[in-house]
Every structure is written in C-alpha cells, then in structure tokens.
Biopython code that builds the backbone (N, CA, C, O; Angstrom):
import numpy as np
from Bio.PDB.StructureBuilder import StructureBuilder

atoms = [
    (1, "MET", "N", (-246.027, 218.447, 4.129)),
    (1, "MET", "CA", (-245.893, 217.535, 3.013)),
    (1, "MET", "C", (-245.925, 218.274, 1.688)),
    (1, "MET", "O", (-245.190, 217.906, 0.771)),
    (2, "ASP", "N", (-246.738, 219.287, 1.558)),
    (2, "ASP", "CA", (-246.826, 220.043, 0.317)),
    (2, "ASP", "C", (-245.534, 220.787, 0.017)),
    (2, "ASP", "O", (-245.177, 220.954, -1.149)),
    (3, "ALA", "N", (-244.836, 221.232, 1.036)),
    (3, "ALA", "CA", (-243.580, 221.953, 0.836)),
    (3, "ALA", "C", (-242.507, 221.015, 0.279)),
    (3, "ALA", "O", (-241.692, 221.409, -0.556)),
    (4, "LYS", "N", (-242.523, 219.767, 0.756)),
    (4, "LYS", "CA", (-241.528, 218.799, 0.257)),
    (4, "LYS", "C", (-241.787, 218.468, -1.214)),
    (4, "LYS", "O", (-240.852, 218.381, -2.010)),
    (5, "VAL", "N", (-243.046, 218.288, -1.563)),
    (5, "VAL", "CA", (-243.399, 217.987, -2.947)),
    (5, "VAL", "C", (-243.037, 219.157, -3.851)),
    (5, "VAL", "O", (-242.523, 218.962, -4.953)),
    (6, "ALA", "N", (-243.307, 220.374, -3.384)),
    (6, "ALA", "CA", (-242.984, 221.561, -4.167)),
    (6, "ALA", "C", (-241.471, 221.700, -4.348)),
    (6, "ALA", "O", (-241.006, 222.099, -5.416)),
    (7, "ALA", "N", (-240.711, 221.374, -3.313)),
    (7, "ALA", "CA", (-239.252, 221.477, -3.390)),
    (7, "ALA", "C", (-238.694, 220.456, -4.379)),
    (7, "ALA", "O", (-237.808, 220.780, -5.170)),
    (8, "VAL", "N", (-239.208, 219.220, -4.341)),
    (8, "VAL", "CA", (-238.740, 218.189, -5.267)),
    (8, "VAL", "C", (-239.117, 218.558, -6.701)),
    (8, "VAL", "O", (-238.313, 218.390, -7.618)),
    (9, "LEU", "N", (-240.320, 219.053, -6.893)),
    (9, "LEU", "CA", (-240.759, 219.465, -8.221)),
    (9, "LEU", "C", (-239.897, 220.605, -8.756)),
    (9, "LEU", "O", (-239.530, 220.611, -9.931)),
    (10, "ALA", "N", (-239.576, 221.570, -7.896)),
    (10, "ALA", "CA", (-238.717, 222.679, -8.311)),
    (10, "ALA", "C", (-237.315, 222.180, -8.681)),
    (10, "ALA", "O", (-236.709, 222.678, -9.630)),
    (11, "LEU", "N", (-236.811, 221.213, -7.943)),
    (11, "LEU", "CA", (-235.486, 220.661, -8.222)),
    (11, "LEU", "C", (-235.484, 219.920, -9.568)),
    (11, "LEU", "O", (-234.542, 220.053, -10.349)),
    (12, "VAL", "N", (-236.525, 219.154, -9.832)),
    (12, "VAL", "CA", (-236.625, 218.437, -11.104)),
    (12, "VAL", "C", (-236.737, 219.412, -12.263)),
    (12, "VAL", "O", (-236.080, 219.224, -13.287)),
    (13, "LEU", "N", (-237.544, 220.436, -12.126)),
    (13, "LEU", "CA", (-237.700, 221.425, -13.194)),
    (13, "LEU", "C", (-236.402, 222.192, -13.446)),
    (13, "LEU", "O", (-236.061, 222.475, -14.594)),
    (14, "ALA", "N", (-235.687, 222.523, -12.386)),
    (14, "ALA", "CA", (-234.410, 223.231, -12.548)),
    (14, "ALA", "C", (-233.397, 222.350, -13.272)),
    (14, "ALA", "O", (-232.634, 222.835, -14.108)),
    (15, "THR", "N", (-233.389, 221.057, -12.951)),
    (15, "THR", "CA", (-232.465, 220.136, -13.609)),
    (15, "THR", "C", (-232.781, 220.019, -15.098)),
    (15, "THR", "O", (-231.875, 219.996, -15.931)),
    (16, "LEU", "N", (-234.064, 219.947, -15.427)),
    (16, "LEU", "CA", (-234.451, 219.845, -16.833)),
    (16, "LEU", "C", (-234.133, 221.111, -17.612)),
    (16, "LEU", "O", (-233.748, 221.036, -18.778)),
    (17, "CYS", "N", (-234.286, 222.256, -16.994)),
    (17, "CYS", "CA", (-234.027, 223.518, -17.684)),
    (17, "CYS", "C", (-232.544, 223.764, -17.894)),
    (17, "CYS", "O", (-232.156, 224.370, -18.893)),
    (18, "LEU", "N", (-231.715, 223.310, -16.980)),
    (18, "LEU", "CA", (-230.279, 223.566, -17.081)),
    (18, "LEU", "C", (-229.571, 222.577, -17.993)),
    (18, "LEU", "O", (-228.493, 222.891, -18.499)),
    (19, "GLY", "N", (-230.133, 221.396, -18.222)),
    (19, "GLY", "CA", (-229.518, 220.387, -19.084)),
    (19, "GLY", "C", (-229.717, 220.740, -20.544)),
    (19, "GLY", "O", (-230.510, 221.620, -20.880)),
    (20, "ASP", "N", (-228.982, 220.037, -21.421)),
    (20, "ASP", "CA", (-229.117, 220.280, -22.859)),
    (20, "ASP", "C", (-230.218, 219.436, -23.487)),
    (20, "ASP", "O", (-230.400, 219.466, -24.705)),
    (21, "GLY", "N", (-230.942, 218.695, -22.687)),
    (21, "GLY", "CA", (-232.076, 217.936, -23.186)),
    (21, "GLY", "C", (-231.779, 216.485, -23.497)),
    (21, "GLY", "O", (-232.709, 215.700, -23.678)),
    (22, "LYS", "N", (-230.513, 216.101, -23.566)),
    (22, "LYS", "CA", (-230.161, 214.718, -23.853)),
    (22, "LYS", "C", (-229.572, 214.081, -22.599)),
    (22, "LYS", "O", (-228.762, 214.702, -21.911)),
    (23, "PRO", "N", (-229.968, 212.861, -22.299)),
    (23, "PRO", "CA", (-229.293, 212.163, -21.205)),
    (23, "PRO", "C", (-227.841, 211.902, -21.578)),
    (23, "PRO", "O", (-227.510, 211.802, -22.760)),
    (24, "VAL", "N", (-226.985, 211.793, -20.588)),
    (24, "VAL", "CA", (-225.557, 211.600, -20.833)),
    (24, "VAL", "C", (-225.311, 210.311, -21.606)),
    (24, "VAL", "O", (-224.411, 210.257, -22.444)),
    (25, "SER", "N", (-226.096, 209.277, -21.337)),
    (25, "SER", "CA", (-225.867, 208.007, -22.019)),
    (25, "SER", "C", (-226.144, 208.097, -23.517)),
    (25, "SER", "O", (-225.533, 207.354, -24.285)),
    (26, "LEU", "N", (-227.041, 208.978, -23.964)),
    (26, "LEU", "CA", (-227.345, 209.103, -25.380)),
    (26, "LEU", "C", (-226.384, 210.030, -26.113)),
    (26, "LEU", "O", (-226.169, 209.863, -27.313)),
    (27, "SER", "N", (-225.810, 210.992, -25.423)),
    (27, "SER", "CA", (-224.969, 211.964, -26.106)),
    (27, "SER", "C", (-223.599, 211.394, -26.481)),
    (27, "SER", "O", (-222.931, 211.962, -27.346)),
    (28, "TYR", "N", (-223.156, 210.298, -25.866)),
    (28, "TYR", "CA", (-221.846, 209.738, -26.166)),
    (28, "TYR", "C", (-221.936, 208.378, -26.843)),
    (28, "TYR", "O", (-220.929, 207.675, -26.926)),
    (29, "ARG", "N", (-223.097, 207.989, -27.324)),
    (29, "ARG", "CA", (-223.268, 206.680, -27.941)),
    (29, "ARG", "C", (-222.740, 206.693, -29.376)),
    (29, "ARG", "O", (-222.977, 207.641, -30.126)),
    (30, "CYS", "N", (-222.037, 205.651, -29.741)),
    (30, "CYS", "CA", (-221.547, 205.507, -31.108)),
    (30, "CYS", "C", (-222.693, 205.058, -32.015)),
    (30, "CYS", "O", (-223.545, 204.280, -31.588)),
    (31, "PRO", "N", (-222.725, 205.540, -33.266)),
    (31, "PRO", "CA", (-223.820, 205.164, -34.157)),
    (31, "PRO", "C", (-223.820, 203.678, -34.526)),
    (31, "PRO", "O", (-224.885, 203.097, -34.734)),
    (32, "CYS", "N", (-222.659, 203.068, -34.607)),
    (32, "CYS", "CA", (-222.574, 201.650, -34.985)),
    (32, "CYS", "C", (-222.184, 200.817, -33.773)),
    (32, "CYS", "O", (-221.062, 200.896, -33.272)),
    (33, "ARG", "N", (-223.131, 200.025, -33.320)),
    (33, "ARG", "CA", (-222.815, 199.103, -32.229)),
    (33, "ARG", "C", (-222.532, 197.716, -32.774)),
    (33, "ARG", "O", (-221.824, 196.937, -32.136)),
    (34, "PHE", "N", (-223.074, 197.391, -33.949)),
    (34, "PHE", "CA", (-222.863, 196.099, -34.586)),
    (34, "PHE", "C", (-222.432, 196.331, -36.028)),
    (34, "PHE", "O", (-222.911, 197.257, -36.682)),
    (35, "PHE", "N", (-221.529, 195.492, -36.524)),
    (35, "PHE", "CA", (-221.018, 195.627, -37.881)),
    (35, "PHE", "C", (-221.429, 194.423, -38.716)),
    (35, "PHE", "O", (-221.466, 193.298, -38.217)),
    (36, "GLU", "N", (-221.735, 194.660, -39.980)),
    (36, "GLU", "CA", (-222.031, 193.579, -40.920)),
    (36, "GLU", "C", (-220.774, 193.324, -41.745)),
    (36, "GLU", "O", (-220.159, 194.252, -42.271)),
    (37, "SER", "N", (-220.412, 192.073, -41.844)),
    (37, "SER", "CA", (-219.180, 191.738, -42.563)),
    (37, "SER", "C", (-219.434, 191.048, -43.895)),
    (37, "SER", "O", (-218.485, 190.691, -44.593)),
    (38, "HIS", "N", (-220.705, 190.854, -44.263)),
    (38, "HIS", "CA", (-221.024, 190.181, -45.524)),
    (38, "HIS", "C", (-221.784, 191.123, -46.456)),
    (38, "HIS", "O", (-222.881, 190.804, -46.915)),
    (39, "VAL", "N", (-221.198, 192.271, -46.727)),
    (39, "VAL", "CA", (-221.806, 193.241, -47.640)),
    (39, "VAL", "C", (-220.901, 193.359, -48.852)),
    (39, "VAL", "O", (-219.726, 193.707, -48.731)),
    (40, "ALA", "N", (-221.447, 193.071, -50.006)),
    (40, "ALA", "CA", (-220.664, 193.150, -51.242)),
    (40, "ALA", "C", (-220.601, 194.594, -51.724)),
    (40, "ALA", "O", (-221.536, 195.372, -51.536)),
    (41, "ARG", "N", (-219.493, 194.929, -52.341)),
    (41, "ARG", "CA", (-219.300, 196.279, -52.865)),
    (41, "ARG", "C", (-220.369, 196.641, -53.898)),
    (41, "ARG", "O", (-220.775, 197.800, -53.992)),
    (42, "ALA", "N", (-220.817, 195.669, -54.660)),
    (42, "ALA", "CA", (-221.818, 195.915, -55.703)),
    (42, "ALA", "C", (-223.188, 196.281, -55.128)),
    (42, "ALA", "O", (-224.007, 196.880, -55.825)),
    (43, "ASN", "N", (-223.444, 195.930, -53.874)),
    (43, "ASN", "CA", (-224.735, 196.226, -53.246)),
    (43, "ASN", "C", (-224.777, 197.574, -52.554)),
    (43, "ASN", "O", (-225.810, 197.943, -51.996)),
    (44, "VAL", "N", (-223.679, 198.320, -52.576)),
    (44, "VAL", "CA", (-223.587, 199.582, -51.834)),
    (44, "VAL", "C", (-223.793, 200.760, -52.780)),
    (44, "VAL", "O", (-223.134, 200.874, -53.813)),
    (45, "LYS", "N", (-224.717, 201.626, -52.404)),
    (45, "LYS", "CA", (-224.983, 202.828, -53.188)),
    (45, "LYS", "C", (-224.100, 203.994, -52.726)),
    (45, "LYS", "O", (-223.575, 204.746, -53.546)),
    (46, "HIS", "N", (-223.943, 204.133, -51.411)),
    (46, "HIS", "CA", (-223.235, 205.284, -50.857)),
    (46, "HIS", "C", (-222.548, 204.855, -49.568)),
    (46, "HIS", "O", (-223.093, 204.054, -48.809)),
    (47, "VAL", "N", (-221.350, 205.387, -49.317)),
    (47, "VAL", "CA", (-220.594, 205.084, -48.098)),
    (47, "VAL", "C", (-220.324, 206.381, -47.348)),
    (47, "VAL", "O", (-219.891, 207.376, -47.929)),
    (48, "LYS", "N", (-220.587, 206.350, -46.049)),
    (48, "LYS", "CA", (-220.311, 207.500, -45.194)),
    (48, "LYS", "C", (-219.314, 207.058, -44.121)),
    (48, "LYS", "O", (-219.536, 206.053, -43.446)),
    (49, "ILE", "N", (-218.223, 207.802, -43.962)),
    (49, "ILE", "CA", (-217.188, 207.469, -42.989)),
    (49, "ILE", "C", (-217.252, 208.470, -41.851)),
    (49, "ILE", "O", (-217.153, 209.678, -42.064)),
    (50, "LEU", "N", (-217.416, 207.958, -40.645)),
    (50, "LEU", "CA", (-217.483, 208.809, -39.460)),
    (50, "LEU", "C", (-216.284, 208.529, -38.579)),
    (50, "LEU", "O", (-216.012, 207.377, -38.242)),
    (51, "ASN", "N", (-215.574, 209.564, -38.208)),
    (51, "ASN", "CA", (-214.446, 209.433, -37.300)),
    (51, "ASN", "C", (-214.784, 210.231, -36.053)),
    (51, "ASN", "O", (-214.681, 211.457, -36.040)),
    (52, "MET", "N", (-215.187, 209.526, -35.006)),
    (52, "MET", "CA", (-215.601, 210.178, -33.770)),
    (52, "MET", "C", (-214.547, 209.929, -32.703)),
    (52, "MET", "O", (-213.920, 208.870, -32.696)),
    (53, "PRO", "N", (-214.339, 210.885, -31.799)),
    (53, "PRO", "CA", (-213.241, 210.770, -30.843)),
    (53, "PRO", "C", (-213.350, 209.574, -29.889)),
    (53, "PRO", "O", (-212.323, 208.989, -29.544)),
    (54, "ASN", "N", (-214.532, 209.196, -29.461)),
    (54, "ASN", "CA", (-214.665, 208.124, -28.478)),
    (54, "ASN", "C", (-215.132, 206.803, -29.081)),
    (54, "ASN", "O", (-215.455, 205.871, -28.345)),
    (55, "CYS", "N", (-215.171, 206.710, -30.405)),
    (55, "CYS", "CA", (-215.669, 205.508, -31.075)),
    (55, "CYS", "C", (-214.622, 204.992, -32.056)),
    (55, "CYS", "O", (-213.753, 205.730, -32.520)),
    (56, "ALA", "N", (-214.735, 203.707, -32.355)),
    (56, "ALA", "CA", (-213.899, 203.138, -33.412)),
    (56, "ALA", "C", (-214.371, 203.718, -34.744)),
    (56, "ALA", "O", (-215.404, 204.385, -34.810)),
    (57, "LEU", "N", (-213.614, 203.459, -35.790)),
    (57, "LEU", "CA", (-213.978, 203.962, -37.116)),
    (57, "LEU", "C", (-215.366, 203.441, -37.497)),
    (57, "LEU", "O", (-215.611, 202.235, -37.467)),
    (58, "GLN", "N", (-216.260, 204.345, -37.850)),
    (58, "GLN", "CA", (-217.637, 204.014, -38.172)),
    (58, "GLN", "C", (-217.848, 204.182, -39.672)),
    (58, "GLN", "O", (-217.639, 205.269, -40.210)),
    (59, "ILE", "N", (-218.262, 203.114, -40.352)),
    (59, "ILE", "CA", (-218.536, 203.169, -41.787)),
    (59, "ILE", "C", (-219.981, 202.746, -42.000)),
    (59, "ILE", "O", (-220.369, 201.616, -41.704)),
    (60, "ILE", "N", (-220.764, 203.679, -42.519)),
    (60, "ILE", "CA", (-222.185, 203.442, -42.735)),
    (60, "ILE", "C", (-222.439, 203.432, -44.235)),
    (60, "ILE", "O", (-222.050, 204.358, -44.947)),
    (61, "ALA", "N", (-223.091, 202.381, -44.707)),
    (61, "ALA", "CA", (-223.366, 202.230, -46.138)),
    (61, "ALA", "C", (-224.865, 202.183, -46.372)),
    (61, "ALA", "O", (-225.615, 201.615, -45.577)),
    (62, "ARG", "N", (-225.296, 202.795, -47.486)),
    (62, "ARG", "CA", (-226.691, 202.697, -47.914)),
    (62, "ARG", "C", (-226.736, 201.653, -49.022)),
    (62, "ARG", "O", (-226.003, 201.741, -50.007)),
    (63, "LEU", "N", (-227.605, 200.667, -48.846)),
    (63, "LEU", "CA", (-227.700, 199.565, -49.801)),
    (63, "LEU", "C", (-228.570, 199.943, -50.992)),
    (63, "LEU", "O", (-229.543, 200.684, -50.851)),
    (64, "LYS", "N", (-228.217, 199.433, -52.155)),
    (64, "LYS", "CA", (-228.969, 199.735, -53.377)),
    (64, "LYS", "C", (-230.350, 199.089, -53.375)),
    (64, "LYS", "O", (-231.341, 199.740, -53.706)),
    (65, "SER", "N", (-230.417, 197.836, -53.011)),
    (65, "SER", "CA", (-231.665, 197.085, -53.155)),
    (65, "SER", "C", (-232.762, 197.552, -52.200)),
    (65, "SER", "O", (-233.910, 197.715, -52.612)),
    (66, "SER", "N", (-232.421, 197.768, -50.931)),
    (66, "SER", "CA", (-233.448, 198.090, -49.943)),
    (66, "SER", "C", (-233.390, 199.532, -49.456)),
    (66, "SER", "O", (-234.267, 199.959, -48.705)),
    (67, "ASN", "N", (-232.387, 200.283, -49.865)),
    (67, "ASN", "CA", (-232.191, 201.667, -49.432)),
    (67, "ASN", "C", (-232.019, 201.753, -47.917)),
    (67, "ASN", "O", (-232.292, 202.789, -47.311)),
    (68, "ARG", "N", (-231.567, 200.663, -47.316)),
    (68, "ARG", "CA", (-231.375, 200.571, -45.876)),
    (68, "ARG", "C", (-229.934, 200.953, -45.533)),
    (68, "ARG", "O", (-229.019, 200.716, -46.322)),
    (69, "GLN", "N", (-229.739, 201.545, -44.350)),
    (69, "GLN", "CA", (-228.392, 201.876, -43.895)),
    (69, "GLN", "C", (-227.887, 200.777, -42.972)),
    (69, "GLN", "O", (-228.598, 200.328, -42.073)),
    (70, "VAL", "N", (-226.647, 200.349, -43.206)),
    (70, "VAL", "CA", (-226.021, 199.331, -42.368)),
    (70, "VAL", "C", (-224.612, 199.789, -42.006)),
    (70, "VAL", "O", (-223.980, 200.553, -42.736)),
    (71, "CYS", "N", (-224.148, 199.313, -40.884)),
    (71, "CYS", "CA", (-222.773, 199.582, -40.467)),
    (71, "CYS", "C", (-221.896, 198.446, -40.970)),
    (71, "CYS", "O", (-222.180, 197.271, -40.735)),
    (72, "ILE", "N", (-220.830, 198.813, -41.663)),
    (72, "ILE", "CA", (-219.946, 197.828, -42.287)),
    (72, "ILE", "C", (-218.669, 197.701, -41.470)),
    (72, "ILE", "O", (-218.147, 198.680, -40.938)),
    (73, "ASP", "N", (-218.190, 196.488, -41.387)),
    (73, "ASP", "CA", (-216.942, 196.204, -40.692)),
    (73, "ASP", "C", (-215.787, 196.903, -41.414)),
    (73, "ASP", "O", (-215.565, 196.652, -42.598)),
    (74, "PRO", "N", (-215.051, 197.774, -40.721)),
    (74, "PRO", "CA", (-213.949, 198.497, -41.381)),
    (74, "PRO", "C", (-212.781, 197.608, -41.783)),
    (74, "PRO", "O", (-211.877, 198.066, -42.481)),
    (75, "LYS", "N", (-212.779, 196.355, -41.361)),
    (75, "LYS", "CA", (-211.677, 195.451, -41.699)),
    (75, "LYS", "C", (-211.901, 194.706, -43.012)),
    (75, "LYS", "O", (-211.039, 193.934, -43.433)),
    (76, "LEU", "N", (-213.045, 194.924, -43.667)),
    (76, "LEU", "CA", (-213.281, 194.292, -44.963)),
    (76, "LEU", "C", (-212.247, 194.770, -45.978)),
    (76, "LEU", "O", (-211.837, 195.931, -45.963)),
    (77, "LYS", "N", (-211.836, 193.872, -46.847)),
    (77, "LYS", "CA", (-210.776, 194.193, -47.809)),
    (77, "LYS", "C", (-211.172, 195.349, -48.724)),
    (77, "LYS", "O", (-210.368, 196.254, -48.948)),
    (78, "TRP", "N", (-212.402, 195.338, -49.260)),
    (78, "TRP", "CA", (-212.781, 196.403, -50.186)),
    (78, "TRP", "C", (-212.961, 197.736, -49.468)),
    (78, "TRP", "O", (-212.798, 198.791, -50.080)),
    (79, "ILE", "N", (-213.291, 197.703, -48.196)),
    (79, "ILE", "CA", (-213.368, 198.954, -47.420)),
    (79, "ILE", "C", (-211.962, 199.513, -47.217)),
    (79, "ILE", "O", (-211.753, 200.721, -47.331)),
    (80, "GLN", "N", (-211.003, 198.648, -46.919)),
    (80, "GLN", "CA", (-209.615, 199.091, -46.756)),
    (80, "GLN", "C", (-209.090, 199.722, -48.041)),
    (80, "GLN", "O", (-208.401, 200.741, -47.995)),
    (81, "GLU", "N", (-209.414, 199.119, -49.195)),
    (81, "GLU", "CA", (-208.995, 199.685, -50.482)),
    (81, "GLU", "C", (-209.665, 201.038, -50.722)),
    (81, "GLU", "O", (-209.032, 201.969, -51.219)),
    (82, "HIS", "N", (-210.939, 201.142, -50.372)),
    (82, "HIS", "CA", (-211.672, 202.402, -50.535)),
    (82, "HIS", "C", (-211.058, 203.495, -49.657)),
    (82, "HIS", "O", (-210.912, 204.636, -50.096)),
    (83, "LEU", "N", (-210.702, 203.150, -48.428)),
    (83, "LEU", "CA", (-210.079, 204.122, -47.523)),
    (83, "LEU", "C", (-208.713, 204.559, -48.030)),
    (83, "LEU", "O", (-208.371, 205.739, -47.954)),
    (84, "ASP", "N", (-207.923, 203.609, -48.552)),
    (84, "ASP", "CA", (-206.609, 203.955, -49.110)),
    (84, "ASP", "C", (-206.734, 204.926, -50.280)),
    (84, "ASP", "O", (-205.972, 205.887, -50.382)),
    (85, "LYS", "N", (-207.699, 204.669, -51.164)),
    (85, "LYS", "CA", (-207.900, 205.571, -52.292)),
    (85, "LYS", "C", (-208.360, 206.954, -51.837)),
    (85, "LYS", "O", (-207.921, 207.969, -52.378)),
    (86, "ALA", "N", (-209.250, 206.990, -50.838)),
    (86, "ALA", "CA", (-209.750, 208.272, -50.337)),
    (86, "ALA", "C", (-208.649, 209.080, -49.649)),
    (86, "ALA", "O", (-208.613, 210.305, -49.767)),
    (87, "LEU", "N", (-207.768, 208.414, -48.945)),
    (87, "LEU", "CA", (-206.698, 209.118, -48.235)),
    (87, "LEU", "C", (-205.568, 209.549, -49.153)),
    (87, "LEU", "O", (-204.860, 210.507, -48.844)),
    (88, "ASN", "N", (-205.384, 208.867, -50.268)),
    (88, "ASN", "CA", (-204.299, 209.199, -51.199)),
    (88, "ASN", "C", (-204.684, 210.285, -52.202)),
    (88, "ASN", "O", (-203.841, 210.710, -52.992)),
    (89, "LYS", "N", (-205.920, 210.736, -52.190)),
    (89, "LYS", "CA", (-206.321, 211.795, -53.124)),
    (89, "LYS", "C", (-205.679, 213.103, -52.770)),
    (89, "LYS", "O", (-205.905, 214.104, -53.450)),
]
sb = StructureBuilder()
sb.init_structure("model")
sb.init_model(0)
sb.init_chain("A")
sb.init_seg("    ")
for serial, (resi, resn, name, xyz) in enumerate(atoms, 1):
    if name == "N":
        sb.init_residue(resn, " ", resi, " ")
    sb.init_atom(name, np.array(xyz, "f"), 0.0, 1.0, " ", f" {name:<3s}", serial, name[0])
structure = sb.get_structure()
C-alpha cells in the first residue's frame, strides 16, 4: 500500500513541476465575460482595448466616479466612434 501512495504522490509532484502553474481553463479565459451597455462617455476616465486571438474585442474602461473597471459593449455608438478615430490616426 505504501508503494502505491508513493507512486501516486510522485506522479502528482511530477505533473505540478512540469506544468506552467496555471490550469488550462484559466490560461485561455477572456477578461470580459459580461459587457455593460449603459456607460456614458463622460463617466469614463480611461479606455483599454484588448484584441486577443480567442476572444471577441475586449474594451475595458476605468470609471471616473468609482475608479472601478468595467467591460463595455463594443457595439456602443461612442465606442465605435472612438475606435474609428484610433484606427485612422
């Protein structure tokens, strides 16, 4: 019985040492799973645009009032205008 426990423990330790430390489910997760569609342009302090290969367009905004980060719906009209201006520079 002790040999079986030692073998399983060795297998678990080898798996942990060879991995990069992140489970597969966490390494491919998109930062925005839910989007807010009622964010006014005047309430946004900073906008960060993330383009990831396996995710839809991710737009993260920091709000002025609460300093909180929220994911904004990329289909909002003012976001589309902001993207057009950024791409035309």
